[in-house]
C-alpha positions in Angstrom: 4.2 26.7 -54.9 5.2 23.3 -53.5 5.3 20.6 -56.1 3.0 17.6 -55.5 4.8 14.4 -54.5 4.1 10.6 -54.9 5.6 7.4 -53.7 6.4 5.2 -56.8 8.0 1.8 -56.4 9.9 2.6 -53.2 10.8 6.3 -53.7 9.2 9.7 -53.1 9.3 11.5 -56.3 7.7 14.6 -58.0 4.1 13.6 -58.9 4.0 15.8 -62.0 6.8 14.0 -63.8 6.5 10.9 -65.9 7.2 7.6 -64.0 5.2 4.9 -65.9 6.1 3.4 -69.3 3.7 3.4 -72.2 3.4 -0.3 -71.8 2.0 -0.2 -68.3 -1.1 -2.4 -68.1 -2.8 -0.1 -65.6 -2.7 2.6 -68.3 -3.5 0.4 -71.2 -6.2 -1.8 -69.8 -7.2 -0.6 -66.4 -5.4 -3.8 -65.2 -4.9 -2.9 -61.6 -6.4 -2.3 -58.2 -6.6 0.5 -55.7 -7.5 1.6 -52.2 -8.5 5.1 -50.9 -8.2 5.9 -47.2 -7.8 8.6 -44.6 -4.6 9.4 -42.7 -4.6 11.8 -39.7 -1.5 12.9 -37.8 0.4 10.4 -40.0 -1.8 7.5 -38.7 -3.5 5.4 -41.4 -7.1 4.9 -40.5 -8.6 1.4 -40.8 -5.2 0.2 -42.2 -5.8 -3.5 -41.6 -9.2 -3.5 -43.3 -7.8 -1.6 -46.3 -4.8 -3.9 -46.5 -7.1 -7.0 -46.4 -9.2 -5.7 -49.2 -6.2 -4.8 -51.2 -4.9 -8.3 -51.0 -8.3 -9.8 -51.8 -8.5 -7.6 -54.9 -4.9 -8.6 -55.9 -5.8 -12.3 -55.4 -8.9 -12.0 -57.5 -6.9 -10.6 -60.5 -3.8 -12.7 -59.9 -1.6 -9.7 -59.3 1.4 -10.5 -57.1 2.2 -8.0 -54.5 5.9 -8.4 -53.9 6.1 -5.6 -51.4 5.8 -6.4 -47.7 2.7 -5.0 -45.9 4.9 -3.0 -43.5 6.9 -1.6 -46.3 3.8 -0.4 -48.0 2.6 1.3 -44.8 6.1 2.8 -44.3 5.8 4.1 -47.9 2.6 6.0 -46.9 4.4 7.4 -43.9 7.4 8.6 -46.0 5.1 10.3 -48.4 3.0 12.0 -45.7 6.2 13.2 -44.0 7.7 14.5 -47.3 4.4 16.3 -48.1 4.0 17.8 -44.7 0.8 15.9 -44.1 1.7 14.2 -40.8 1.8 17.0 -38.3 0.7 15.9 -34.8 -0.2 19.4 -33.6 -2.4 22.1 -35.1 -2.8 22.5 -37.9 -3.1 18.7 -37.7 -2.0 16.7 -40.7 -5.1 15.3 -42.4 -4.8 13.5 -45.7 -6.6 11.5 -48.4 -4.4 8.7 -49.5 -4.7 6.4 -52.6 -2.7 3.2 -53.2 -2.7 2.2 -56.9 -1.3 -1.1 -58.1 -0.9 -1.9 -61.7 0.0 -5.4 -62.9 3.1 -3.8 -64.4 4.6 -3.0 -67.8 5.2 -5.2 -70.8 6.1 -4.7 -74.5 3.9 -7.6 -75.5 0.3 -7.0 -76.8 -2.8 -8.8 -75.7 -5.1 -9.3 -72.8 -2.8 -11.9 -71.2 0.4 -12.0 -73.2 3.2 -14.5 -72.6 5.0 -13.8 -69.3 2.1 -11.9 -67.6 2.5 -14.0 -64.5 6.0 -12.7 -63.9 5.4 -9.0 -64.4 6.6 -6.7 -61.6 3.6 -4.8 -60.3 3.8 -1.0 -60.3 2.9 0.6 -57.0 2.0 4.2 -56.6 0.9 6.1 -53.5 -0.6 9.5 -53.7 -1.6 11.8 -50.9 -3.4 15.2 -50.8 -4.8 17.4 -48.0 -8.1 16.0 -46.8 -11.0 18.2 -47.9 -14.4 17.4 -46.5 -17.5 17.5 -48.7 -18.4 21.1 -49.5 -20.5 22.9 -46.9 -23.3 23.4 -49.4 -23.5 19.6 -50.0 -23.5 18.8 -46.3 -26.1 21.5 -45.8 -28.6 20.3 -48.4 -27.5 16.7 -48.9 -26.5 14.8 -52.0 -29.0 14.8 -54.9 -28.8 11.7 -57.1 -30.3 10.0 -60.1 -30.7 6.3 -60.8 -28.0 5.2 -63.3 -28.9 3.3 -66.5 -26.0 1.0 -65.6 -27.1 -2.2 -63.8 -24.9 -4.2 -61.4 -24.6 -7.9 -61.8 -24.5 -9.7 -58.4 -23.3 -12.9 -60.0 -20.1 -11.3 -61.4 -16.9 -12.3 -59.5 -15.6 -8.8 -60.0 -18.3 -7.0 -58.0 -16.3 -6.9 -54.8 -12.9 -6.1 -56.5 -11.7 -2.5 -56.2 -10.4 -2.5 -59.7 -9.0 0.5 -61.6 -11.4 -0.4 -64.4 -14.0 2.2 -63.5 -15.8 2.9 -66.8 -19.2 2.1 -65.4 -18.7 4.5 -62.5 -17.4 7.3 -64.9 -20.4 6.7 -67.2 -22.8 7.0 -64.2 -21.2 10.2 -62.9 -21.5 11.7 -66.4 -25.2 10.8 -66.3 -25.4 12.7 -63.0 -23.5 15.6 -64.4 -25.8 15.9 -67.3 -28.8 15.7 -65.0 -27.3 18.5 -62.9 -27.1 16.4 -59.7 -24.3 15.2 -57.5 -24.2 11.4 -57.9 -25.9 8.3 -59.3 -27.4 5.3 -57.6 -26.7 1.8 -59.1 -29.4 -0.9 -59.1 -28.8 -4.5 -59.6 -30.1 -6.5 -62.6 -33.2 -7.4 -60.6 -33.8 -3.8 -59.5 -32.4 -4.0 -56.0 -30.5 -1.0 -54.5 -26.7 -1.5 -54.8 -24.5 1.5 -54.1 -23.4 4.9 -55.6 -20.4 5.6 -57.7 -18.1 6.1 -54.7 -20.0 5.1 -51.6 -22.2 2.6 -49.8 -25.8 3.5 -49.3 -27.8 3.6 -46.1 -31.5 4.0 -45.2 -32.8 5.3 -41.8 -36.1 4.0 -40.6 -37.0 5.0 -37.1 -34.2 3.7 -34.8 -32.9 1.3 -37.4 -30.4 1.8 -40.2 -30.1 -0.6 -43.2 -27.7 -1.1 -46.1 -27.7 -3.4 -49.1 -26.0 -6.7 -48.5 -22.9 -8.0 -50.2 -25.1 -10.0 -52.6 -26.3 -6.7 -54.1 -23.0 -6.2 -56.1 -21.5 -3.7 -53.7 -18.0 -3.0 -52.5 -17.5 -4.1 -48.9 -16.7 -0.6 -47.6 -14.6 -0.1 -44.5 -16.8 2.6 -43.1 -19.8 0.4 -43.8 -18.2 -2.3 -41.7 -17.6 0.2 -38.9 -21.2 1.3 -38.9 -22.5 -2.3 -38.9 -20.4 -2.9 -35.9 -20.7 0.3 -33.9 -23.7 2.4 -35.0 -25.9 1.4 -32.1 -23.4 2.9 -29.6 -22.7 6.2 -31.3 -25.5 8.3 -29.7 -27.6 8.6 -32.8 -30.8 7.0 -31.5 -30.0 3.9 -33.5 -30.8 0.5 -32.0 -29.7 -1.6 -35.0 -27.6 -1.5 -38.1 -28.2 -4.3 -40.5 -28.0 -5.6 -44.1 -31.3 -5.8 -46.0 -32.7 -6.5 -49.4 -33.8 -3.0 -50.5 -35.5 -1.4 -53.5 -35.8 2.1 -54.8 -39.3 2.4 -53.2 -37.6 1.7 -49.8 -35.2 4.5 -50.3 -37.9 7.0 -51.3 -39.9 6.0 -48.2 -37.0 6.2 -45.7 -36.9 8.8 -43.0 -33.4 9.7 -43.9 -30.6 8.3 -46.2 -26.9 8.7 -46.3 -23.7 7.6 -48.0 -20.6 6.2 -46.4 -17.0 6.1 -47.7 -13.5 6.1 -46.2 -12.5 9.6 -47.4 -15.8 11.6 -47.6 -17.1 9.9 -44.4 -20.9 9.9 -43.8 -22.8 12.3 -46.1 -26.5 12.9 -46.3 -28.5 11.8 -49.4 -31.7 13.8 -49.6 -33.1 13.3 -53.1 -33.0 10.6 -55.7 -34.8 10.2 -59.1 -36.4 13.7 -58.5 -38.0 12.5 -55.3 -37.2 13.8 -51.8 -36.1 11.5 -49.1 -37.8 12.2 -45.8 -38.3 16.0 -45.6 -35.6 16.6 -48.2 -33.0 17.8 -45.7 -30.1 16.1 -43.9 -31.5 14.3 -40.9 -30.4 14.1 -37.3 -29.3 10.5 -37.4 -27.1 11.1 -40.4 -25.4 14.2 -39.0 -24.9 12.6 -35.6 -23.2 9.6 -37.2 -21.0 11.9 -39.3 -19.8 13.7 -36.3 -19.2 10.5 -34.4 -17.1 9.1 -37.3 -15.0 12.2 -37.5 -14.4 12.1 -33.7 -13.5 8.4 -33.9 -10.9 9.1 -36.7 -9.4 11.8 -34.5 -9.3 9.5 -31.5 -7.7 6.8 -33.5 -5.0 9.1 -34.7 -4.2 10.2 -31.2 -4.0 6.7 -29.7 -2.0 4.9 -32.4 
């Protein structure tokens, strides 16, 4: 069996061996940031958008990224090549990639110990073969609950893709205990926000809508793609727009779906024990999913 690999601070290494110190702040405090993305045929999809968001998250937490952008991209390429995930021909290399950046390691205790500004960030890239959502999930759609966790739109951390993910873990535990797939977050004032790993969309006639950035959501790269291109993807969609949405809007929608970089576009068919639409994946959702996968393949061929 081939050992898993990772790229750690400039070198491809065995992923199942220790590489971080016990003083690494990402391990101790969740003091770090990350990005997850797709790569096909060795081509990183939506690279510029992910890179921009990585820098925005780093700036928000005052983490200094000393690595050059191109060196980071080359690191992804080195890892994909070493793991055999960059093949241009069938079977085509298709991978899920995660970039994780910790503030770094220190022997000092405390939230911000002396010298925190000069710590050398730890950068880890992981890659694994891309696995689409299970056929059973795509066939019946995601079933979700409403999490007890509420999102605060006024928090400066809402748009930061931080490794501190306790609220998401808690919400997914809620879903697990309820025997469903995921959990929907609401804001403090009961507006729709997002799920634990994806942006949320409603289909109403020929219009699709998603919560705005002021609903404590992460600005997803696939979300941005849909806002820009959905009307031209052959899905009987005239407009894709941001909107102020409530749980009642979701339950009254014709269809609903989730969007994320790795899973893509996935139907959402039930929430809070109520069916959305007819309780089955809808035609707009599945057409958009197929369009996104075609676009990823086209991008990987043309880059």
